[in-house]
N, C-alpha and C positions, 0 to 999 in steps of 0.2 A: 325063518321070521324076524325080522330085526327087534332089537330090543325098544321098549317103549321111548326109552329116554333119546336113543339115536333117532327115531322116527321124528321126535317131537322137534329135535335141532332142524331137521332137513325141512320140515314144513315151516318154521320160522324164517328160516334162510330164505325160503320162496317168496314171503311176504315183504322183504328189506327193498328199498330204493335209493338211490345217489341223493345226498344231502350236502350243503355247503359248509366246508371246513371253516373254523374260526382261529385264526393263529394271532396271538399277542404281538404286539409290536415292541421288539427289543428296545431296552434303553441305549440312549446313545452311548456310542464306544469313548471311552475317555473322559477327561474332565478340563478344567482350566479353559483358554481360549478356544472355546468350541467353534467348530466351523460347520457343524451338523443340526438341524433342529428338526423336531417331528412334527408332523400334521396328520389329521384323519386319513388313514389310507395309504400312507406313502411316507418313505425318508427322503428329505432334501437336505442337499448341501450349499455351501456359499458357491461352489461352482455352477451349481445349476440356477443358482439366484442371479447369476452374473447380468443376465438381460433385464430382470425386475428390478434393479438398484443401478440408478443412471446417475452419476455425477458430471456435472456441465461446468467444466472449470477451463480457463486459458492455459496453455502449456508454456506460453512466452509473455511476459509483461516487462513494462519499463520501469526502472527503479524511480521513487518518488511518488508515482501513481497510484491511484485506486484499483484494486482489484476486484470483482464480483464473481461469485460461483455460485450455482443451483444444484441441490439434490433432491430429488423424490424417487417414489418407488411405485410399482403397479401392484405391490404385495399388500392384502386386504387387511391382514392383521399385524398390528406389531406394539410393543409397547413404547418405544421412543425412537426418534431418528435425529442425529445429532451431524452438523457439519462445521468442522475445525478449518477455519482459513487462515494459515498462520498462527498466531497467538488469539484469534478471537475464536469463540466457539458460539454457533448458534443451532436451535434445536426445536423439534415439534414432536406432539404426541397426537396429532388429529390422522387418522387414517388418509391416503392419498392426497396428502398435503405436500406441500414443497418448502423446503428450508433454503433459504437466502442468506447469503453473507457478503458483507462488503468490507473489507481491511486495506489499511494502507501498507504500500510494499516499502519497507524502510529498511529491509536487510538483503544481502547476498543469495539468501536461499529461501525458497517459499513452497508449502506443501499444502495442499487441500485433499481432505479426508473425510469421506462421509460414511457413517456408522448407522447401522437398523440394529436395534436390540429386538429380539424376539421372545426373550425370556431373561430371568435372573441370569442364566449362564449361557446362554447362546446369543452370538451376536456375529453379524459379517458387516463387510467394509470394502470401501474402493478408494484408491489413492491416486493421486495425481501429482507428480514432481512438475513444481513450476521455475521455469528458468527464467531467472532475473536478469535484464540487461542495463547497464548504465552507461550513459555517454557523458563524457566530459571534454570541453572545449578549453585549452590553456594555451596561453601567450607567453612567449619569451623573446625579451629583447635582444637584436643580433649585436653581435661585435661590430667594430669597425672595419670596412670592406665588405661587410655582410648586408643582408637584406634588413630593412628595419625592425622587421618582427619575424618569428617563427611562429605561426599556429598549429597545433597539435590537437587532432581530434582522435581522443582514444574511446574503443567501446570495450567495456568489460563482459565477463561471461558469455563470450562467443565461441561456441563449441565448433563451428564448421567456417573456417575461416574464407575458404574460396566461396562462401554463398553469401558475401557480404559485400556492399558497396558504398562509397562515401561521395557526396556530392558537396561541393563548397559554395557558399552564397556571399556575394557582395553587394551591400545595399540592396538587398533581396533580389538581385539577379545573379542566375549562376554563372560562377566565373567561367570564361572562355579563352582566357589567356594561357600561354605554355605553362606559366607558371603556376596556374590554379586550374587544375584537371580533376576529374573523377579519380579515385584511386582506392582500390582493393585491400582489406587487411583489417588487421585489429587498431592499427594505429595509421593515422594519415598526416603528413606533413605538407604546409604549405608556407613558403616563404613570400611576406607580403612588404611592397614598399609603398608608402604614401608620399606623394609629394607636396609642397607647400602649397600650391594651388589647391589640392583636394582639402586640405585642413586635416580632416579625419573620415573614417568610413566604418562601418558596422559589419561584421562577419558573423556567420555562423555554420555549421555543418549539419547535413542530415543523412542518417544512416539508414539503407534499405536491406532488411534482412530477408533473404530470398530463400526461405526453408520449406517451400511448399505450403499445404494446407494451415499449418499451425503458424505461419508467418503474419506478423502483424499487416494488416492491410494498409496502415498509414506509416511512412517513416519515423523513425525516432529522433528529435530535433532537440539539437544543443541550445545551451542558452546562448544570447547574442554578446559579442565582445565588440567594443568600440575602440579603435586605435586612432591615435594622432600622427601626424607627422612629426619626423626627428630632424632636429637642426641644430647648429653648434651655437654656444651663447652670441647673442648680437644684442646691442642698445636698443632699448625700447624708445628713447628721444634723444633727440641731439640738445638736450639743456645742457648750461653752462658746466663746465668743470671747475670753476674759481669761485670761491666765496672769501668774504672780508669779515672778520669777527672782530669785536671790541676786545680788548686785551681781558683775558679771565673769561672770556663768552664759553656758552655752550653751545652744541648744535649736534642734529642726527644727518649723518652721512648716509646716502642711499646709493647702493650699486645698481643701479637701474637697468639691469638685463635681464634677459629671457631666454630659454632655450628648452629643448625637449630630447632627451630626458632633463628633467630639472637639475641647474648647474649646482655645484658644491662651491662654497664661497670662502675665499683667503684674503685676509687683510694684512698689508704692512704699513708703518708708520715710518717714513724716511728709511725704506728698505729694512725694518727691524719686525720681524713676523709677530703678529697679534694673535690671541686666542679665539676671537670672535669668527663664527663661522656662518653666519646669517648674512641676509642681504643688506642689513641695516649695522651702523657703528655709530655708538654715542661717544661724543668727546666733550670733556669737560676741563673747564681752567685752561682755556688755550692762551698762552703767552707768547708764543714765537710761531713763526710761520713754518708750515711743514708740508710735505707732499704724501697725500692718502693713497695707496694704490689697493685696488680691489681686482682681485683675479678670479675669474668665474668659469668652472671647468665643467665639462661633461665629456661622455667618450666622443664625440664627435670632434671636440675641440676645445678652445679657452679664448678668452679675451680678457684684457687688463684695462681697468678705467681708473684714470689718474686725478685727483680732486686737490687741487690745490689751496690750501687754507693761509691766508695772510691776516695779520695781525695790524689793526688801524691805530698808528701812532702819530702825534703831532712833530714830526721830524721832516727835514729838508729831502726829497727825492732828486737831488740832481748831482748826486755823486758824494765820492768822499768829501769830508770837511778839508779846507783849505788850511795851510800853516801860515798864519798872517804874521808878519815882521814888523807891522805897523803898530801906531798905540792905539788902545782901546777903543778911541773915538772914530778910529778910520773903519770902512766898511769890512762887514766879517771876512768876506772871501774875495775882496776886490770884485765881485760880481761875474766870478768864473764859472763857466758851464763847460762840461765833457760830453759829448755826444759819439758814440753812445757812452753811457755812464758806465756799463760794464761789457767788456769784451772777452769772447771765448772764440781763440784761433786755434784751429786744427795745426798741427804739426806740418810746415812746409807751404802752408796757404798763404794768402796775401792778408794784410790787417792794415786798418787807418783809423785815426780817431781826430775830431775836429775839437779846438780849446777856442773857445770865444768868451767875451766879457761884455757887459752890459754898460761898462763905464766908457765914456767917449774920449775923455782927454786922459790917456795914459801914456807912459813913456815908452814901454817895450811890452810886447807879449810873444813867447817864442816857448818851443819845447827844447828839452835838454835830455837827448838820447844818445845812444852808442851807434846804433843802426838806423837804417833808411832814410827819407828824404823829406823836406819840410815846404808847404805853401803857405805864404802869408798875405794878410790884408791888414790894414789898420788894427782892428779889433777881432780877428781870428787867425790861428794857424793850425794848420793841419798835418798831421805824422803819418807818412804812409811807408810801408814795408813792403815789397813785392813778394817776398817768401821769408815768413817768419820761422825760424829753426833755432833761436837764441834762447834757451831757458833763462839765461841770466840777465837778460836787456829788463831795465826797470826805467822807462823814459817818464817823465814828469812836465807839467805844463807851468810856467810862471807868468805873473804880470808885475811890471814894475810901474809904480804912478810917479806923478811928476814930482812929488815930493820925496822921490827916491825910496817911498815904502813899497815892500813887493809880498805877493800872496803865491804860495805854491800848492798845487794839487796833484797828487799821484794818483794816476787812473789803476782801476782794479781789471787788470789783463790775466788771462790764463790761458796759457800755451799748453794743449794736451797732444798727447801722442798715442795713439793705438799700439798694442803690440805688433811686432812683425811676425810673429807666431804664437798660434794660442793651441796647444798640444795637451792631450789626456794620454796617459799611460798608466798601466797597473805597476803596484810596488814589487819588488821581489822578482821573482820569476813568472809573475802573472797568475799563477794557479789559483782557482778560487773554489773553496769548500763550503758546502753549506754548514751554518752555524759556527762559522770561525769568522775572525775579526779581517777585514779585507780593507785595503787603503789604495785610493786612485789618487795620482797627482796630476794637476794642472800646470803646465809650466807657459809663462806669458815673457815673452824677451822684447825688450827695449821699449818700455812704456814709461809714460810720466802724464800728470803727476799722480805720486803714488796716493798721497793723502785723500783724493778724490775718485780712487777706484774700489770698486766694489766687484766682487768674484760670485757668481751665480753658478751653481751646480743643479742639472735638470737630469731626471731619471725619466726618459723618454720624455714626455711633454710636461712632467710635474717638477715643481721647485722643491728640492729636498735640502738645501743648505744655502744661506748668503754668508759670504766670508768679507771681511775687511781688513784694513790694514793692521788691527789688533791680531788677526787670527793667521794671516799669511806671511811667510820670509820674504824678506827683500834684499836683493844684492844690487849696490850701486855699480853704475857703467859711467863712462866719460860724457860730458856733454849733458848733465842731468838728467839721464835716462836710467832705468832699473830693470834688471831681471826679477819676476815675480813669480813664487810659486804657492799654490793653495793645495790644500789636501782635504779630501774627503773621507773619513774613515766608516764604516758601516759594517754591520754583521751581514753576512751574505745569506740570503733566503732563496727557496727554491725558486719563488717568482721572480728573483734577479736575472736568471739564466736568459739570455736572448734580450735582455733589457739594454737599451741605448743610453750611456751616461755623456753628457755633454757640458762643458765649462764655458763661461762666457765672461768676459772682461767687459766691465760696464763703468762710465764715469757718471757721477751723481752730482750735477751742478745746481741742482734747484730748480724753481721757477722762473729764474732770469736767465738761465742757460738754454742750450737749443731744445727744440721743442721735443726734437726725439732724441733721448740720451745716446751719446756715440758709445757704441758697443762693437765687440768683435767674439765670435763663438768659435769653438774648434769642431773639428770633426767628430762625429759620434763614435763613443768608444763602445761596442758591444761585449758585455761582460758573458763570458761562458763559467756557468756554475755547476760544479759537479754536486750531485745529491744522490743520496741513496734512493733505491726502489721503493716504489709504492704500487699498490695493486688498483690500476683502475678499475677494473671489472674481472671477479672471479666469482662464480656461483658457488653458494655453498653445498649443493647438491646437483648432480647431473645424472640424466637417464639416457639411454640410447641402445638400441638393440645389438647384441651381439653381432661380432663381424664386422659390424659398422662404425662401432665405437672406438677411437684412437684419441689418446689423449691430446693430441696435436689439435683435434678440432673442439676440445673444451675450451669456452669462449674467456680464457684467462689473459688480461693485459697488463703488462707493466710499465710504470713510467719511471724514468729515472736517465740521469746523464752521469757517466758515458750510458748509452742504451744499454738494458740489462737483457741477460739471456736467461730464458725460464727452462729449468729443468723439472723433472717430477721422480717422485721418489714414493715406494712402499715399503714400511718396515724398515726404512732406513737404506734401502737397495735402490739405486737408480734404476728408471724405467724408461725404455725405448718409447718415446711418444708416438713413433709410426706403427708399432704394432697392435694388430686387432686384438681388442681384448674379449674373452670368452665369458660364459656365464659364472665361473669358479672365480673370475678375478674381480667380483664387487669387492668393494670396501673402501676404507679412507685412504686417499692420496693427498701427497704434499707438494704442492707448485711451490717453487722455489726460484726467486727473482734474483740475480747477483750481478753486482759491477763492482768497480775499484773502491767504491765509497762503503758498501754494506750488501746488505742482504734483506728480504722479506719472505715470509712464509705465510702459504694460506691453504687450511685442509678442505679439501673437496671429497665429498663421499660420491664414489662413482657407482652408480647402480647399472648393471649389464643387463638390460632387459632381454627377455627370449620367450617365445610361444607356447601357448599351454601344452602338455602331454600329460599321459597317465601312465603308471606302472603299477595295477592294481590286479584284484583277484575277479574271477569270472562268477563267483558266488558269495553271497553274504546273508547272513542271517540277524534278525531282529526280533525283539519281543513285540506283542501286542499291546497297544497304547504307549509304546516309547515314543518321544518327542523325534521328528524326524532330523537326522543331521548327517552332515556329509560323510560317508562311509569309507571314501576314497579321496583323500587330498589331491588335486592334481599340481603338476609342477607347472611354474610358469611365473614369469616378473615382468610387470607387475602382478600382483596376486589376482588370478583370474575370478571372473563373476561368474557363478554357478547357476545352471537352470537343469531341473529333473523333467526327464521326458517317459512318456510310456507309450509304446506302440508309436513313437515319433511325435505326440502331441504333449505340450508343455503342460505339466501339472504343478501345484502347490500345496503338497500334503502337508498336514499339521501334525499329525500322529498315525502311527500304523494300525490298521484293523484286520481282523481275521479275513481270510479269504482274499488277500490283497497280494499274495504271493505272485510272482511272475516277473517278466522280463522287464526291465529298465534301463535308462541310459542316462547319464550324466553329461551334459555340456559345458565345458568351460570355454570361457572368452577373455582375451585381454587385446590392448592395442595392436598386438603383432600377431594374431592369429586365432583361431577356433580348433578345438579337441574334443572328440566324444568318445566314452568308454562305456560299452554294453556290459550287464552283467544280470544275473538271476538274483534276485531277491525272494528269501524265504521268510515269512513272517509266521513266528511260533508264537503259540498258544497254550495254557494249560489245560489238562483232561477235563471234560464235563461229560457227566452221566447221562446216557439215553435211555429213556424208558425202564429205569431200575424201580420194581416195586418194592415199597417198603415194608409190605406185609404180605406173607403167604400161608394159606391153609391147606392142610393134606388131611386126608382118612387115615385111619391105622390100616397098616398092610397095604398101602397104596404107593405107587411111585409119586415122587414128587421132583420138580427141578426147580432151581435158583439161577437166575440169569443176570449176568453183569455185563454192560456194555458202555463204552466210554469212546468219545472222540478226543482229538488233540492234534496238534502239530509241536514235535514228532509224535507220530502214533504211540499212545499210552501202554505201559505194559499194566496188566491187570492181575491182582493178586486176591485169593479169599483168605480169610482168617476165621477158622471153625474149629469145633471139637472132632478131632479124628473119630471117623466110625466106620466098622466094617462094611457097612452097606452103602458109603458113600462114594462118588467117583466124579472126577472133573473132567472137562473137555476145553480145549482152547481152539477158536477160528476167528482170526483178525482181530478186531479190537473186541472180541466176546470172550468171555470165559463162564462156564455152565459147571454149576455142580448138581448131579443127579442122585438121588438117595433112593435105593430099591427098597420097596415093603416099608416105608417109614414106620416107625414107633415113637413112643412119647419122649424116648431117649433123643430123639433127633430134633427136639423143639429147642428154641433159644435164638440167640442173635449171632447173625453171620455178618461180618465185615468184608465189605470189597474194597481194595484200596487200587486205583489208577495213578500211575505215575510217569512222568517224562520228565525232560532237562529242564523244562520251565516250571513245572509245580507238580502238586499231589494233592488229590482228593479222596475223601472216604466215606463210604456209603454204608448204612446199617440196614440190613434186611432180617425181620423177625418171622420166624418160621412157628406156627401153630397148629396144634391139632383139633379137628372139627369133631363133636359128639356123634354116635350112630343113630340117636333119635333125630337129629337133624338132619341124618342121611335119610331115614325113612319118611321124613316130612317133605322132603325135596322130591323123593321119587314119587309121592302122592301128588304134589302138585303138578308135576309132570302128566300124569295120568290123568287128572280132571282136564287138563289143556286139551290132551289129546282126544278124550272123548266129545268134549264141546267142540271140537273143530269138526269132528266126524258128522255130528249131528246136524251142524250147519250144513255140510256138503250135502246130506240127503235131503234137506229141506229145500235146498235151490235145486237140486235135480228133479225133484217131484213138481215143483213149481212150473218147470221149463217143459217138462215132457206134458203136463196138462194143457198148457196153453197151445201147444203145437196139435193137441188132439180137437179141441173146440173148434180152433180157426175163427178168426174175428176180421171182418172186410168192411170197407165205408165205399157205399156206391153212391153216386151222383145221378139223379134222374134226369131225362131230356128235358129241358124247359122251352124246346120249341111249342109245344102244345099246352105249355101251362101247366104241367102235371105238378103236383106238390113233391119237394123232396123229402125222400124216405130212407130209412136205413134199412140194409138188408143185411141181415144176421143169420148164419146157421141155414142158409139155404133159403130162408121163407121173406116174402115180401112184406 
C-alpha cells in the first residue's frame, strides 16, 4: 500500500491543467544610440520600423533654389519627431502628424534626416543624401583670329557624365549651326561670332540630367548672357579735326572713337607721349600751334586721330617777311606774294612756285636760283624744276621798283628724302634671354632732313618708343644725305617671344605739311626670347588604377623656350614614365621641366588605385553590447566602402546582442571593383544563473541536493565553495554542478557559494542551507492525511448520487395533442 504522502501527490497531479505562462520582457540590450524600443508584447527595432517611418525628400536639387521635404510615421505613439533639412530643423509632437521643412540650397552638400523619438533613450531615423547641382555660364573674349566670344557651360556635382546633355539657346531659339550644337559632359564650349548687323545676342544653356526616376523633370537653366559685336576702333563722326584758339586759351580735346572691346587711349603732343589714357585731353595756356594725336587701340586694331590746334595771331599769312631795301615810307614788301607760301618736295619730284606783286609799276620781278627754269609776266614770275634733288638750292624772288628800291622774299622750301632702306637687327649675336637687357638697332640709309625726322618703334602694333634727333646717331653723306641709327633698349620678357618689332622713319612737317606724314617702315623683326620653363598644368595629386597608370599620362605640361623636356623622379632617382605603376608605387613624385635657361619642379602625389580584397580570418569573437566595428579591414585604394550582410541581406547593426552569433559577410567596394569576405561571428557574453534557489531546507537524516546551473558564451565553468564534509559529494553535467549531501545533519547548514566563470566574466550566487524541525514534519504529515480523507469522502458522495439516479430513472413524456389531451408528466412508470 502506498504511503499517504505519495497518494496525495498523485491525486493532486491528476487535477492540474495547462495555464498560460507569463514571461517578463527583458530590458533593451546596450545603451547609447538605441535602435531598439519595447512595446507591449513585442520587441521592435529600427529595421522593423523602416516601413512606418517615411522620409519624402528629393535626391537631386539645383543650387540656389529652395528644397522641401516631408517626414511622417504611421506609428501611433512617440514623444517627438524632427526633420533636419540642411541647417534648418523642424519638429512635431502630434501623433500621425507630418513634419515639413523648406530650406534654401546654398552649399555643395545637403542632407535630410528624419528622426522619431520613442523614449528618452530610444530613437530611430532615416537619412537622404541630396546631391546639389550648380550650373554656371561664363563668357571669355576670344583672341585675334578666333571667335568673338567663347561661352562655357559648367555643371558641378555631376556624378554620371554620360547621363548629362547640354543644349544652347541663342535669342530663345535652339542653336542649329555647326558651331552651336548639343554637347554632353561636365563642361560644354560654344564659340560665338556676332556680326555688326546683329549688334548683340542673348545666350543661355540648359542641362538635362537623365538619371532615371530621381532626375529633375525640368532642365537646369543658366543665367542669360548678352554679348555684343566686336569691332576695331573707328570714328563716331566726321567732325572737324582742326581748331583755332586765342593765344593762351584752354580747350578739351575729344578722341571721338568707339570700338568693342572698349579701346585704350594714348595721347601725344607733337609726337611726345602724354600720361593721359582717357578719351579726353585737357589743354591749357596754348601759345603755339601743335598737333595732338590720339591712338585708340583694342585687340582687333587701332586708329589714330590727329587734331591740329592753331593759335590766332594778328600777323600776315602770305609768307615770310620780305627784306626791303627801300626807305621806311616805301611799301613794306613791295606787295610780294608767294604761291604756295610753303613748299614740301619729295626728293626727285618736280617743284614750282609763283612769285607775284600787287604793284603795277615796277622795274623788275624775277627769281634768283641755281637750278630750274623761269616763266615771267609783267607782275609774276614762276620758278619750276622738273626733278628737285639738290639740298643746297636756295632760290629767292625779288622786285625792283621804278625808284630802284628792291624787296626780296625767300620761300620756305623743304626737300625731303625717305631712306633707301629701313632695317631692324638685333645687337650682338642676336640671342635674347628673359630678364636680360636687349638691344635692337634700326638703320636708315640716305635720309634727309634729319631735324624733321622722327623714328617710331612698334612691338606688334603697339607704339613702344618715339626717338628724335636727340636720341639717334647721324652720319653725314655727300649731297646733304645722312645715315641714321636708332636704338631700342628693353628688358626681355617672356611675352616678347614671337613679338614683331618694327621701326618706322617718319617726317613731322606740322599742319602745313603733307596731309599724311611721309614715312617708311622696316620689315618686322621677330624676337626669339629664351625663357626658363613654367608649369602650365600639373595636378597636385593624381589617381589611376594600377597597370593603367603611367607617369607619361599624368597631365603635366611645361612652357618654355627652348621647349623643355619633362623628366620624373622619386626619392632622387629618375623614373621611366612609360613603366606601369603598381600599388606599392604610390607616393610623391617630382616632375622636372628643363631647358637651357633653367628648370622648374612640381611635386605630384601619385595614388595607384586598386580593387578591394580581403586577407582575413574565418572566425571572429566579439563581446555582447560591443559597438559594431570593422573586424577585418579590406585592402583597396581609394579606401573601400563597407557593408555588413547576414544571409545575403544588408544589415546595419549598432551593438552586438546575445544569440546573434552566426555567419556574416562584409562587402567592400570602391570605384575599381567589389570584394566580399564570409566569416563566422561568435558573440560572447558573461555567465548567467538559471533556476538557482537561494534558500534550501532539509530534514535531519535526509538526503538533500544543491543544484547550480548557468549559461554563457563560452560555456562557463561552475564551482562550489563550501565547508567540506564526509557526507557531501558533487557531480558535474554540462553547465550544471550538483552537491549531494547524504543523511544531512545540522553540521551541514550554512552558506554555499556557486561561482560561474568564463572568459567574458564571472558571477557568484549564494545558497543558504537550513534544517527544518521534526514538529513541522508531523504537522505536514497531518495536513496531507486530512487532505486525503476529504478527497475520499467527496468521492464516496459523488458515487452514491450517481447510483441513486440510475435506480430511480426519470423521463419526460409529451402526450399526443391530436385529441386535445392535457400534457402530463410520466414518472416512475405511472401516468
